[in-house]
Backbone of each chain as ProteinMPNN parsed JSONL, in Angstrom:
{"seq_chain_A": "XXXXXXXXXXXXXXXXXXXXXXXXXXXXXXXXXXXXXXXXXXXXXXXXXXXXXXXXXXXXXXXXXXXXXXXXXXXXXXXXXXXXXXXXXXXXXXXXXXXXXXXXXXXXXXXXXXXXXXXXXXXXXXXXXXXXXXXXXXXXXXX", "coords_chain_A": {"N_chain_A": [[114.609, 92.776, 77.516], [114.272, 90.077, 79.526], [112.438, 86.569, 79.267], [111.897, 85.92, 82.236], [111.392, 88.276, 83.233], [108.774, 89.06, 82.659], [107.958, 87.087, 83.692], [107.924, 86.874, 86.122], [107.356, 89.186, 87.389], [104.845, 89.505, 86.321], [104.044, 87.269, 88.067], [104.364, 88.365, 90.871], [102.319, 90.487, 90.305], [99.992, 89.173, 90.355], [99.789, 87.708, 93.148], [100.74, 89.759, 94.48], [97.952, 90.99, 94.482], [96.294, 88.964, 95.263], [97.051, 88.522, 97.88], [96.548, 90.745, 99.152], [93.803, 91.328, 98.905], [92.653, 88.651, 100.429], [93.728, 89.601, 103.037], [92.141, 91.939, 103.619], [89.649, 90.313, 103.366], [90.085, 88.937, 106.152], [90.089, 91.738, 107.872], [87.94, 92.076, 107.537], [86.435, 90.397, 109.202], [85.059, 89.457, 112.655], [86.989, 89.001, 114.818], [89.585, 90.676, 114.098], [91.974, 90.875, 114.29], [93.649, 89.174, 115.371], [93.969, 88.01, 112.696], [95.093, 89.903, 110.907], [97.558, 89.89, 112.741], [98.324, 87.157, 112.058], [99.252, 87.588, 109.485], [101.623, 88.553, 109.905], [104.245, 87.233, 110.441], [105.31, 87.253, 107.888], [107.868, 87.926, 106.989], [109.143, 85.756, 107.931], [108.363, 83.721, 106.194], [108.833, 84.647, 104.326], [111.89, 84.455, 104.32], [112.097, 81.686, 104.395], [111.111, 80.407, 102.083], [112.375, 81.852, 100.192], [115.117, 81.088, 100.556], [114.616, 78.273, 99.983], [113.254, 78.081, 97.432], [113.936, 80.193, 95.677], [116.82, 80.414, 95.493], [117.868, 82.838, 97.614], [119.582, 82.382, 100.152], [120.257, 82.834, 103.85], [122.786, 83.867, 106.102], [123.463, 82.305, 109.128], [123.244, 84.735, 111.154], [121.235, 86.393, 110.12], [118.69, 84.645, 110.165], [118.234, 84.995, 112.477], [117.98, 87.751, 113.383], [115.927, 87.641, 111.398], [113.761, 86.316, 112.775], [114.07, 87.409, 115.407], [113.455, 90.142, 114.975], [110.079, 89.379, 113.782], [109.12, 88.768, 116.409], [109.206, 90.98, 117.786], [107.082, 92.486, 116.696], [104.831, 92.106, 117.37], [104.928, 92.335, 120.175], [105.738, 95.269, 119.874], [103.124, 96.605, 118.893], [101.142, 95.979, 121.157], [99.421, 93.269, 121.048], [96.781, 91.94, 122.227], [95.946, 88.638, 122.119], [94.321, 85.163, 122.385], [95.189, 82.113, 123.603], [92.927, 80.591, 122.549], [92.44, 81.748, 120.119], [94.408, 80.836, 118.928], [93.482, 78.149, 117.84], [92.796, 76.669, 114.771], [91.299, 78.915, 112.402], [89.411, 80.964, 110.682], [90.372, 83.703, 110.27], [92.891, 83.006, 110.887], [93.481, 81.468, 108.837], [92.401, 83.219, 106.516], [94.467, 85.175, 107.292], [97.481, 84.282, 107.333], [97.63, 83.295, 104.689], [97.536, 85.806, 103.33], [99.991, 86.806, 104.145], [101.794, 84.881, 103.333], [101.069, 85.432, 100.331], [102.222, 87.938, 100.253], [104.77, 87.831, 100.841], [105.412, 86.376, 98.734], [105.009, 87.601, 96.712], [107.547, 89.937, 97.036], [109.451, 88.326, 96.678], [109.181, 87.584, 93.923], [109.004, 89.998, 92.675], [111.708, 91.154, 93.594], [113.166, 88.918, 92.14], [112.312, 89.869, 89.217], [113.428, 92.285, 89.066], [116.145, 91.986, 89.122], [116.803, 90.356, 86.828], [116.565, 92.314, 84.92], [119.418, 93.317, 83.825], [120.1, 96.343, 84.396], [120.929, 98.892, 86.247], [120.119, 99.389, 89.563], [118.006, 101.365, 91.053], [116.458, 101.774, 88.581], [115.813, 99.452, 87.857], [113.754, 98.422, 89.363], [112.075, 100.731, 89.067], [111.294, 100.281, 87.155], [109.959, 97.613, 87.392], [108.571, 98.196, 88.918], [106.448, 99.984, 87.393], [105.376, 98.244, 85.082], [103.933, 95.896, 87.114], [102.15, 97.652, 87.92], [100.619, 98.624, 86.731], [99.545, 96.319, 85.122], [98.07, 95.482, 87.335], [96.126, 97.474, 87.239], [94.567, 97.279, 85.102], [93.983, 94.505, 85.273], [92.299, 94.95, 87.423], [90.107, 96.728, 86.631], [87.445, 96.284, 85.54], [86.311, 95.045, 87.868], [85.71, 97.305, 89.533]], "CA_chain_A": [[113.665, 92.48, 78.572], [114.05, 88.307, 79.182], [110.938, 86.732, 79.851], [112.211, 85.817, 83.723], [111.082, 89.4, 83.903], [107.376, 89.257, 82.722], [106.835, 86.043, 84.071], [107.909, 86.924, 87.743], [106.51, 90.28, 87.644], [103.297, 89.14, 86.481], [103.325, 86.303, 89.058], [104.371, 89.479, 91.499], [101.476, 91.467, 90.466], [98.687, 88.497, 90.984], [99.978, 87.416, 94.658], [100.337, 90.743, 95.39], [96.295, 91.51, 94.68], [95.238, 88.094, 96.165], [97.085, 88.839, 99.433], [95.49, 92.041, 99.466], [92.102, 90.59, 99.274], [93.078, 87.908, 101.92], [94.067, 90.779, 104.177], [90.93, 92.776, 103.576], [88.367, 89.836, 103.983], [90.63, 89.154, 107.607], [89.798, 92.541, 108.102], [86.491, 92.061, 107.854], [85.953, 89.251, 110.191], [84.911, 90.186, 114.25], [88.21, 88.953, 115.707], [90.46, 90.678, 112.639], [93.537, 91.281, 115.296], [93.932, 87.684, 114.762], [93.871, 87.992, 111.162], [96.458, 90.906, 110.91], [98.304, 89.351, 113.481], [98.998, 85.815, 111.569], [100.044, 88.099, 108.55], [102.859, 89.642, 110.38], [105.55, 86.633, 110.4], [105.623, 86.925, 106.169], [109.571, 87.928, 107.187], [109.817, 84.445, 108.25], [107.751, 82.865, 105.257], [109.91, 85.083, 103.158], [113.28, 83.658, 104.139], [112.128, 80.146, 104.519], [110.32, 80.355, 100.703], [113.834, 82.328, 99.623], [116.445, 80.03, 100.448], [114.24, 77.139, 99.338], [113.082, 78.132, 95.918], [114.42, 81.829, 95.132], [118.268, 80.88, 96.346], [118.164, 83.493, 98.859], [119.43, 82.067, 100.973], [120.881, 84.074, 104.376], [123.558, 83.115, 107.216], [122.51, 82.191, 110.407], [122.608, 85.604, 111.845], [120.258, 87.024, 109.23], [117.868, 83.987, 110.458], [118.147, 85.491, 113.949], [117.541, 88.921, 112.727], [114.805, 87.84, 110.948], [113.194, 85.976, 113.914], [114.059, 88.463, 116.689], [112.148, 91.129, 114.375], [108.788, 89.007, 114.091], [108.962, 88.551, 117.605], [108.817, 92.19, 118.287], [106.096, 93.178, 116.375], [103.487, 91.583, 118.588], [104.906, 93.27, 121.69], [105.418, 96.406, 119.67], [101.668, 96.911, 118.757], [100.055, 95.805, 121.938], [98.294, 92.711, 120.732], [95.807, 90.436, 122.403], [95.917, 87.577, 121.365], [94.297, 84.526, 123.518], [95.329, 81.049, 123.523], [91.261, 80.379, 121.843], [92.641, 82.606, 119.014], [95.155, 80.281, 117.725], [92.577, 77.286, 117.093], [92.38, 76.646, 113.47], [90.073, 79.469, 112.656], [89.091, 81.609, 109.121], [91.353, 84.745, 110.669], [94.284, 82.556, 110.694], [94.017, 81.196, 107.244], [92.78, 84.744, 105.634], [96.034, 86.133, 107.453], [98.168, 83.652, 107.037], [97.779, 83.157, 103.245], [97.903, 87.109, 103.056], [101.845, 86.746, 104.37], [102.078, 83.432, 102.195], [100.989, 85.825, 99.169], [103.068, 88.932, 100.104], [106.321, 86.936, 100.901], [106.033, 85.863, 97.384], [105.352, 89.177, 95.615], [108.072, 90.314, 97.256], [110.227, 87.589, 95.982], [109.228, 87.863, 92.069], [109.432, 91.717, 92.12], [113.656, 90.635, 93.335], [113.515, 88.412, 90.7], [112.066, 90.463, 87.767], [114.442, 93.938, 88.879], [117.664, 91.446, 89.062], [116.302, 89.866, 85.623], [117.428, 93.203, 83.979], [120.772, 93.841, 84.33], [120.654, 97.546, 84.579], [121.011, 99.843, 87.808], [119.101, 98.408, 90.497], [116.744, 102.035, 91.171], [116.132, 102.153, 87.459], [115.256, 98.328, 87.364], [112.816, 98.073, 90.417], [110.987, 101.058, 88.895], [110.185, 99.228, 86.032], [108.741, 96.444, 87.694], [106.656, 98.625, 89.701], [105.247, 100.396, 86.791], [104.906, 97.285, 84.9], [103.371, 95.646, 88.076], [101.061, 98.859, 88.663], [100.014, 98.415, 84.764], [99.081, 95.228, 84.876], [97.125, 95.413, 88.798], [95.242, 98.424, 86.864], [93.9, 95.946, 83.763], [93.199, 93.005, 86.255], [91.253, 95.309, 88.549], [89.461, 97.901, 86.477], [86.324, 95.55, 85.539], [85.934, 94.585, 89.087], [85.838, 98.733, 90.226]], "C_chain_A": [[113.828, 90.744, 78.526], [112.729, 88.184, 79.652], [110.836, 86.095, 81.221], [110.933, 87.222, 84.127], [109.522, 89.978, 83.459], [106.884, 88.574, 83.095], [106.741, 86.273, 85.576], [107.098, 88.248, 87.767], [105.304, 90.389, 87.553], [103.014, 87.979, 87.679], [103.404, 87.36, 90.661], [103.109, 90.075, 91.513], [99.902, 90.725, 90.567], [98.956, 88.126, 92.755], [99.815, 88.206, 95.244], [98.195, 91.282, 95.553], [95.77, 90.293, 95.574], [95.805, 88.496, 97.888], [96.355, 90.082, 99.999], [94.199, 91.386, 99.63], [92.075, 89.988, 100.015], [93.044, 89.104, 102.809], [93.031, 91.934, 104.474], [89.653, 91.714, 104.15], [89.149, 89.444, 105.841], [90.138, 90.455, 108.38], [88.467, 92.831, 108.104], [85.492, 91.247, 109.196], [85.857, 89.979, 111.852], [86.663, 89.885, 114.283], [89.127, 89.287, 114.485], [91.668, 90.924, 112.949], [93.972, 90.005, 115.131], [94.887, 87.747, 113.483], [95.467, 88.656, 110.844], [97.419, 90.459, 111.396], [99.071, 87.994, 113.016], [99.471, 85.965, 110.311], [101.369, 88.364, 108.655], [103.848, 88.616, 110.081], [105.36, 86.568, 108.707], [107.245, 87.005, 106.274], [109.91, 86.684, 107.149], [109.841, 83.336, 106.977], [109.009, 83.455, 104.007], [111.368, 84.338, 103.132], [112.891, 82.42, 104.048], [111.735, 79.834, 102.578], [111.641, 80.947, 99.671], [114.811, 81.486, 99.624], [115.911, 78.529, 100.06], [114.008, 77.243, 97.748], [113.664, 79.348, 95.621], [116.167, 81.652, 95.217], [118.927, 81.911, 96.531], [118.368, 83.087, 99.846], [120.528, 82.814, 102.339], [121.816, 83.123, 105.06], [122.739, 83.054, 108.24], [122.049, 83.707, 111.203], [121.731, 86.662, 111.422], [118.897, 85.976, 109.692], [117.38, 84.437, 111.434], [117.713, 87.11, 113.744], [116.3, 88.632, 112.554], [113.628, 87.775, 112.269], [112.791, 87.14, 115.002], [112.727, 89.644, 115.969], [110.85, 90.731, 114.42], [108.555, 88.8, 115.122], [109.029, 89.809, 117.995], [107.688, 92.75, 118.379], [105.0, 92.934, 116.955], [103.798, 92.356, 119.775], [104.524, 94.887, 121.312], [103.908, 97.462, 119.982], [100.729, 96.269, 119.674], [98.534, 94.682, 121.56], [97.829, 91.649, 121.939], [95.506, 89.606, 122.128], [95.554, 86.342, 122.063], [94.264, 83.013, 122.843], [93.788, 80.442, 122.579], [91.653, 80.784, 120.394], [93.256, 81.563, 118.07], [94.838, 78.648, 117.084], [92.916, 78.023, 115.546], [91.385, 77.611, 112.784], [89.809, 80.312, 111.084], [89.981, 82.809, 108.978], [92.739, 84.347, 110.654], [94.48, 82.781, 109.218], [94.041, 82.2, 106.242], [94.34, 84.999, 105.586], [97.513, 85.948, 107.173], [98.7, 83.461, 105.3], [97.925, 85.117, 102.952], [99.252, 87.156, 103.255], [102.217, 86.133, 103.392], [102.341, 85.018, 100.882], [102.139, 87.186, 98.825], [104.597, 88.842, 100.192], [106.492, 86.423, 99.385], [106.162, 86.524, 96.576], [106.9, 89.063, 95.673], [109.491, 89.573, 96.366], [110.663, 87.314, 94.404], [109.549, 88.848, 92.02], [111.179, 91.48, 92.125], [113.653, 90.452, 92.325], [113.834, 88.978, 89.173], [113.25, 91.804, 87.901], [116.118, 92.797, 88.562], [117.486, 90.654, 87.82], [117.588, 91.186, 84.689], [118.524, 94.157, 84.674], [121.396, 94.913, 84.137], [120.808, 98.187, 86.265], [120.082, 99.868, 88.249], [117.799, 99.445, 90.887], [115.712, 102.081, 89.801], [115.425, 100.673, 86.985], [114.115, 98.335, 88.547], [112.169, 99.454, 90.214], [110.154, 100.583, 87.87], [109.709, 98.623, 86.466], [107.747, 97.342, 88.089], [106.108, 99.109, 88.88], [105.047, 99.504, 85.881], [103.632, 96.417, 86.122], [101.756, 96.498, 88.132], [100.037, 98.847, 87.34], [99.068, 97.214, 84.922], [98.033, 94.471, 85.832], [95.83, 96.531, 88.432], [93.912, 97.553, 86.204], [93.597, 94.9, 84.297], [92.402, 94.015, 86.853], [90.0, 95.619, 88.396], [88.158, 96.925, 86.097], [85.622, 94.896, 87.41], [85.473, 96.286, 90.049], [84.149, 99.144, 90.758]], "O_chain_A": [[113.501, 90.166, 77.49], [112.01, 89.028, 80.188], [109.713, 85.677, 81.501], [109.997, 87.205, 84.927], [109.111, 91.084, 83.812], [105.658, 88.628, 83.193], [105.745, 85.966, 86.231], [106.0, 88.15, 88.316], [104.591, 91.067, 88.293], [101.885, 87.828, 88.148], [102.564, 87.126, 91.53], [102.624, 90.269, 92.627], [98.868, 91.358, 90.779], [98.03, 88.42, 93.511], [99.139, 88.186, 96.273], [97.527, 91.735, 96.482], [94.96, 90.493, 96.48], [95.064, 88.697, 98.85], [95.758, 90.247, 101.063], [93.776, 90.98, 100.713], [91.342, 90.468, 100.88], [91.934, 89.4, 103.251], [93.12, 92.706, 105.429], [88.869, 92.028, 105.046], [88.432, 89.855, 106.753], [89.771, 90.272, 109.541], [87.968, 93.804, 108.668], [84.43, 91.451, 109.783], [86.56, 90.945, 112.147], [87.443, 90.654, 113.721], [89.489, 88.329, 113.802], [92.499, 91.187, 112.08], [95.041, 89.979, 114.521], [96.1, 87.588, 113.35], [96.552, 88.111, 110.635], [98.418, 90.479, 110.676], [100.189, 87.708, 113.445], [100.03, 85.02, 109.755], [102.164, 88.41, 107.716], [104.604, 89.086, 109.23], [105.253, 85.393, 108.357], [107.894, 86.163, 105.654], [110.863, 86.329, 106.456], [110.695, 82.492, 106.705], [109.725, 82.873, 103.193], [111.86, 83.776, 102.154], [113.699, 81.862, 103.306], [112.302, 78.896, 102.018], [111.815, 80.499, 98.538], [115.353, 81.173, 98.564], [116.744, 77.649, 99.844], [114.583, 76.496, 96.955], [114.089, 78.98, 94.526], [116.84, 82.665, 95.023], [120.031, 82.199, 96.07], [117.512, 83.25, 100.715], [121.569, 83.334, 101.937], [121.82, 81.913, 104.832], [121.617, 83.548, 108.35], [120.947, 83.906, 111.714], [121.465, 87.649, 112.109], [117.845, 86.601, 109.554], [116.154, 84.423, 111.548], [116.664, 87.316, 114.354], [115.448, 89.133, 113.289], [112.895, 88.68, 112.669], [111.697, 87.601, 115.327], [111.569, 89.857, 116.33], [110.133, 91.515, 115.042], [107.367, 88.482, 115.157], [108.773, 89.696, 119.194], [107.171, 93.308, 119.346], [104.145, 93.82, 116.964], [102.913, 93.003, 120.336], [103.678, 95.609, 121.84], [103.65, 98.413, 120.721], [99.613, 95.964, 119.253], [97.328, 94.91, 121.656], [98.516, 90.739, 122.403], [94.358, 89.661, 121.688], [96.577, 86.029, 122.673], [93.578, 82.701, 121.87], [94.141, 79.579, 121.774], [91.163, 80.121, 119.479], [92.921, 81.346, 116.905], [95.513, 78.045, 116.249], [93.158, 79.183, 115.212], [90.365, 76.979, 112.509], [90.482, 79.677, 110.271], [90.405, 83.095, 107.858], [93.66, 85.138, 110.453], [95.121, 83.605, 108.565], [94.917, 82.371, 105.394], [95.147, 85.05, 104.658], [98.407, 86.755, 106.919], [99.85, 83.492, 104.862], [98.727, 85.391, 102.059], [99.821, 87.679, 102.297], [102.931, 86.656, 102.537], [103.436, 85.518, 100.624], [102.702, 87.449, 97.762], [105.426, 89.617, 99.714], [107.59, 86.11, 98.924], [107.037, 86.455, 95.713], [107.562, 88.432, 94.85], [110.292, 90.158, 95.637], [111.723, 87.018, 93.851], [110.529, 89.024, 91.297], [111.877, 91.562, 91.114], [113.964, 91.255, 91.446], [114.752, 88.827, 88.367], [113.844, 92.218, 86.906], [116.987, 93.114, 87.75], [118.519, 89.987, 87.781], [118.7, 91.09, 84.172], [118.576, 95.085, 85.481], [122.587, 95.015, 83.844], [120.714, 97.493, 87.278], [119.074, 100.275, 87.67], [116.697, 98.926, 91.064], [114.51, 102.339, 89.862], [114.666, 100.606, 86.018], [113.168, 98.016, 87.828], [111.506, 99.702, 91.221], [108.938, 100.487, 87.702], [108.522, 98.722, 86.155], [106.549, 97.377, 87.807], [104.901, 98.988, 89.089], [103.995, 99.935, 85.409], [102.447, 96.441, 85.79], [100.629, 96.041, 88.324], [98.832, 99.085, 87.271], [97.848, 97.334, 84.817], [97.379, 93.458, 85.583], [94.784, 96.548, 89.081], [92.784, 97.297, 86.624], [92.777, 94.219, 83.681], [91.266, 93.626, 86.583], [89.037, 95.329, 89.106], [87.686, 96.96, 87.233], [84.523, 94.436, 87.719], [84.95, 96.228, 91.162], [83.925, 100.208, 91.335]]}, "seq_chain_B": "XXXXXXXXXXXXXXXXXXXXXXXXXXXXXXXXXXXXXXXXXXXXXXXXXXXXXXXXXXXXXXXXXXXXXXXXXXXXXXXXXXXX", "coords_chain_B": {"N_chain_B": [[82.926, 104.786, 79.947], [85.097, 105.827, 81.398], [84.954, 107.338, 83.772], [82.64, 106.575, 84.385], [82.536, 103.701, 86.331], [81.849, 103.387, 89.723], [83.588, 103.043, 91.787], [85.865, 104.942, 90.645], [84.489, 107.109, 90.678], [84.129, 108.177, 93.249], [86.546, 108.167, 93.994], [87.194, 110.351, 92.619], [85.625, 112.38, 93.934], [87.043, 112.672, 96.943], [89.114, 114.048, 95.876], [91.857, 115.476, 96.567], [92.819, 113.918, 99.048], [93.126, 111.501, 97.528], [94.944, 111.679, 95.964], [97.354, 112.58, 97.395], [97.138, 110.315, 99.107], [98.287, 108.35, 96.885], [100.389, 109.437, 95.968], [101.911, 109.376, 98.064], [102.255, 106.424, 99.138], [103.177, 105.718, 96.097], [105.664, 106.302, 96.296], [106.493, 104.926, 99.134], [106.147, 102.217, 97.844], [107.946, 102.586, 95.326], [110.238, 102.677, 97.734], [110.432, 99.678, 98.832], [110.423, 98.444, 96.375], [112.665, 99.274, 95.843], [114.918, 98.081, 97.105], [114.276, 95.481, 97.635], [115.203, 94.934, 95.324], [118.104, 95.302, 96.127], [118.991, 93.975, 97.873], [118.348, 90.741, 100.117], [114.985, 89.781, 100.118], [114.06, 89.173, 102.714], [115.415, 90.186, 104.916], [115.131, 92.732, 104.15], [112.477, 92.869, 104.6], [112.246, 92.431, 107.334], [114.046, 94.967, 107.829], [111.543, 96.216, 107.118], [109.997, 96.635, 109.451], [109.942, 98.164, 111.006], [108.641, 99.997, 110.38], [106.398, 99.777, 112.162], [107.944, 100.851, 113.823], [107.695, 103.757, 113.349], [104.89, 104.281, 113.189], [104.257, 104.197, 115.838], [105.742, 106.479, 116.489], [104.546, 108.725, 115.014], [101.984, 108.542, 116.542], [103.184, 109.119, 118.975], [104.155, 111.724, 118.433], [102.684, 113.455, 117.017], [100.155, 112.576, 117.063], [100.211, 112.954, 119.966], [100.135, 110.856, 121.559], [100.492, 108.293, 124.844], [103.48, 106.028, 125.205], [103.449, 102.829, 126.258], [105.34, 100.788, 128.786], [105.168, 97.877, 127.462], [105.365, 98.351, 124.981], [107.697, 99.421, 124.191], [109.571, 97.568, 125.12], [108.906, 95.826, 122.968], [109.714, 97.751, 120.712], [112.332, 97.747, 121.702], [113.378, 94.909, 121.169], [112.922, 94.705, 118.204], [114.305, 96.858, 117.059], [116.423, 95.219, 117.751], [116.553, 93.088, 116.412], [117.326, 94.774, 113.831], [120.09, 95.558, 113.926], [120.986, 93.508, 114.482]], "CA_chain_B": [[83.899, 106.143, 80.018], [85.732, 105.295, 83.113], [83.874, 107.366, 85.452], [80.778, 105.526, 84.984], [83.143, 103.181, 87.345], [81.42, 103.795, 90.781], [84.707, 103.523, 92.871], [86.574, 105.582, 90.388], [83.506, 108.763, 90.583], [84.433, 107.852, 94.663], [88.105, 108.85, 93.904], [86.861, 111.745, 91.952], [85.035, 113.048, 94.614], [87.851, 112.316, 96.933], [90.671, 114.11, 94.747], [92.915, 116.172, 97.246], [93.101, 112.703, 99.443], [93.649, 110.309, 96.655], [96.534, 112.577, 94.958], [98.307, 112.755, 98.521], [97.427, 108.905, 99.642], [99.062, 107.8, 95.664], [101.993, 109.765, 95.951], [102.643, 108.238, 99.496], [101.821, 104.836, 98.323], [104.355, 105.111, 94.872], [107.188, 106.996, 97.566], [106.34, 103.666, 99.78], [106.511, 101.424, 96.924], [109.682, 102.579, 94.901], [111.487, 102.016, 98.336], [110.416, 98.454, 98.486], [111.132, 97.647, 95.16], [114.478, 99.54, 95.198], [115.413, 97.735, 98.664], [114.278, 93.952, 97.864], [116.479, 94.756, 94.454], [119.637, 95.478, 96.684], [119.338, 93.267, 99.409], [118.224, 89.828, 99.974], [113.742, 90.25, 100.533], [113.421, 88.85, 104.119], [116.229, 91.062, 105.385], [114.331, 93.84, 103.749], [110.938, 92.983, 105.18], [112.61, 92.779, 108.193], [114.065, 96.264, 108.471], [111.062, 97.32, 107.145], [109.227, 95.943, 110.607], [110.648, 99.672, 111.642], [107.492, 101.111, 109.991], [105.598, 100.336, 113.125], [108.058, 102.686, 115.305], [107.381, 105.048, 112.807], [103.65, 104.755, 113.604], [103.96, 105.026, 117.12], [106.322, 107.895, 116.876], [103.823, 109.608, 115.178], [101.112, 108.729, 117.1], [103.195, 110.182, 120.182], [104.068, 113.471, 118.454], [101.224, 114.181, 116.317], [98.761, 112.603, 117.992], [100.123, 112.602, 121.319], [99.849, 109.243, 122.793], [101.29, 107.958, 125.259], [104.165, 104.926, 124.953], [103.529, 102.006, 126.954], [106.549, 99.676, 128.789], [105.315, 96.302, 126.645], [105.694, 98.861, 123.499], [108.873, 99.945, 124.841], [110.227, 96.116, 124.772], [108.598, 95.779, 121.485], [110.649, 98.47, 120.209], [113.729, 97.22, 121.652], [113.618, 93.443, 119.898], [113.054, 94.974, 117.083], [115.711, 97.256, 117.172], [117.702, 94.551, 118.231], [117.035, 92.514, 115.122], [118.34, 95.608, 112.805], [121.298, 95.864, 114.584], [121.664, 91.994, 114.297]], "C_chain_B": [[84.114, 105.656, 81.391], [85.599, 105.91, 84.077], [82.73, 107.04, 85.758], [81.291, 103.993, 85.999], [82.48, 103.862, 89.257], [82.853, 103.948, 92.028], [85.287, 104.555, 92.361], [86.019, 107.089, 90.214], [84.263, 108.797, 92.75], [85.791, 108.869, 94.521], [88.443, 110.199, 93.522], [86.637, 112.794, 92.971], [85.411, 113.712, 95.633], [89.184, 112.856, 96.779], [91.622, 114.203, 95.646], [93.801, 114.544, 97.808], [93.474, 112.035, 98.89], [94.756, 110.611, 96.38], [97.474, 112.133, 96.443], [98.49, 111.032, 98.525], [98.577, 108.519, 97.957], [99.862, 108.573, 95.69], [102.699, 109.236, 96.782], [102.699, 107.253, 99.45], [103.113, 105.168, 96.986], [105.441, 105.272, 95.705], [107.235, 105.24, 97.781], [106.925, 102.483, 98.749], [107.643, 101.69, 96.453], [110.619, 102.297, 95.908], [111.299, 100.612, 98.345], [110.832, 98.003, 97.434], [113.012, 97.912, 94.889], [115.189, 98.208, 96.835], [115.459, 96.154, 98.092], [114.976, 94.071, 96.53], [118.05, 94.682, 94.679], [119.871, 94.317, 97.466], [118.109, 92.273, 99.147], [116.193, 89.976, 100.895], [113.524, 89.951, 102.051], [114.112, 89.809, 104.905], [114.968, 92.594, 104.92], [112.91, 93.934, 104.509], [111.161, 92.901, 106.912], [112.844, 94.132, 108.74], [112.562, 96.935, 108.365], [109.38, 97.442, 107.963], [109.204, 97.526, 111.11], [109.371, 100.577, 111.003], [106.633, 101.021, 111.527], [106.459, 101.295, 114.178], [107.988, 103.708, 114.707], [105.735, 105.094, 113.232], [103.707, 105.041, 114.784], [104.518, 106.098, 117.201], [105.752, 109.075, 116.124], [102.716, 109.808, 115.131], [101.757, 109.418, 118.157], [104.029, 111.64, 119.77], [103.427, 114.07, 117.976], [100.368, 113.677, 116.677], [98.608, 112.831, 119.547], [99.877, 111.813, 122.661], [100.876, 108.847, 123.426], [102.256, 106.431, 125.054], [104.22, 104.046, 125.935], [105.335, 101.325, 127.185], [106.135, 98.665, 127.429], [105.694, 97.044, 125.531], [107.245, 98.65, 123.136], [109.459, 98.611, 124.317], [110.285, 95.639, 123.709], [109.679, 96.326, 120.637], [111.998, 97.954, 120.24], [114.171, 96.1, 120.426], [113.86, 93.879, 118.683], [114.249, 95.66, 116.548], [116.987, 96.315, 117.048], [118.234, 93.522, 116.867], [117.546, 93.206, 113.749], [119.364, 95.324, 112.737], [121.999, 94.242, 113.895], [122.264, 91.792, 113.079]], "O_chain_B": [[83.333, 105.199, 82.227], [85.922, 105.497, 85.191], [82.017, 107.092, 86.76], [80.383, 103.242, 86.355], [82.962, 104.899, 89.714], [82.972, 104.813, 92.896], [85.482, 105.438, 93.196], [86.679, 108.04, 89.794], [84.881, 109.79, 93.134], [85.915, 110.037, 94.889], [89.383, 110.937, 93.816], [87.239, 113.868, 92.983], [84.935, 114.819, 95.888], [90.193, 112.394, 97.311], [92.366, 113.229, 95.764], [94.847, 114.082, 97.352], [94.451, 111.505, 99.419], [95.668, 109.8, 96.539], [98.309, 111.239, 96.307], [99.504, 110.451, 98.138], [99.783, 108.472, 98.202], [100.569, 108.055, 94.825], [103.799, 108.715, 96.602], [103.754, 106.968, 100.017], [104.149, 104.561, 97.257], [106.2, 104.312, 95.834], [107.756, 104.437, 97.007], [108.025, 101.953, 98.905], [108.584, 101.127, 97.012], [111.695, 101.798, 95.58], [112.219, 100.101, 97.707], [111.667, 97.1, 97.468], [113.958, 97.368, 94.319], [116.376, 97.886, 96.893], [116.548, 95.58, 98.077], [115.606, 93.021, 96.41], [118.936, 94.263, 93.934], [120.982, 93.81, 97.621], [117.161, 92.524, 98.402], [116.126, 90.231, 102.097], [112.663, 90.651, 102.586], [113.378, 90.384, 105.709], [114.161, 93.154, 105.661], [112.397, 94.977, 104.913], [110.273, 93.295, 107.668], [112.247, 94.58, 109.719], [112.206, 97.854, 109.102], [108.294, 97.898, 107.606], [108.166, 97.904, 111.654], [109.271, 101.784, 111.221], [106.242, 102.071, 112.035], [106.04, 102.114, 114.997], [108.185, 104.748, 115.335], [105.392, 106.196, 113.66], [103.253, 106.144, 115.089], [103.992, 106.919, 117.951], [106.165, 110.215, 116.332], [102.121, 110.599, 114.4], [101.132, 110.414, 118.521], [104.436, 112.46, 120.593], [103.335, 115.266, 118.251], [99.388, 114.421, 116.688], [97.586, 112.894, 120.23], [99.629, 111.933, 123.861], [102.017, 108.902, 122.966], [101.508, 105.539, 124.655], [105.112, 104.321, 126.738], [106.24, 101.301, 126.351], [106.834, 98.75, 126.419], [106.512, 96.415, 124.86], [107.806, 98.023, 122.238], [109.816, 98.547, 123.141], [111.283, 95.079, 123.257], [110.436, 95.625, 119.966], [112.713, 97.736, 119.262], [114.835, 96.192, 119.393], [114.868, 93.544, 118.06], [115.044, 95.162, 115.752], [118.083, 96.496, 116.517], [119.346, 93.234, 116.423], [118.029, 92.587, 112.8], [119.845, 94.841, 111.712], [122.977, 93.972, 113.198], [122.799, 90.712, 112.826]]}, "name": "protein", "num_of_chains": 2, "seq": "XXXXXXXXXXXXXXXXXXXXXXXXXXXXXXXXXXXXXXXXXXXXXXXXXXXXXXXXXXXXXXXXXXXXXXXXXXXXXXXXXXXXXXXXXXXXXXXXXXXXXXXXXXXXXXXXXXXXXXXXXXXXXXXXXXXXXXXXXXXXXXXXXXXXXXXXXXXXXXXXXXXXXXXXXXXXXXXXXXXXXXXXXXXXXXXXXXXXXXXXXXXXXXXXXXXXXXXXXXXXXXXXXXX"}
């Protein structure tokens, strides 16, 4: 196991915890729909951050696909979000923060998994075991 | 002792539900982790948005709720993005 495995999966574990905390904070607010809504474009964040910092660039069709998918979500899930909700507020900060955390987590998971040069299903499971164990240790004092 | 943590005690009290959630969650995680190992993470997230379709399907067939035209339009966009 290379240092990349431990560094990437540790970062993924921590950013996943941070994202979950932010999402729960957004859910606890009065206009929680705005918070959960602003966490949803994480696919776009994943595409942008992935192509800038993780050498995971997409082709044009890939970007179109990601954008269309994100556009479909608010329509399919019946969101009622007004223009007033789009002014900078706590819900949006928590929501976008959560989306950013989940986007980074998935990119680091991919990094960690690819650093193990073994069968992909096994490497993914190895990353999962390491991350869940680390997250349990990190969260146990706060239970 | 581990059972002195309040949250662990709550889990122990609701053991069947906790085990069910634990098993379904780990299956979901294995799916996500394997998928991002195989393909670009942004594409996996886009495909993962079909979970909304699955949720709508479950509420329709299991909880017998109606789907609106607006929801159908959204489903079409997500389906189009997956096809693209």
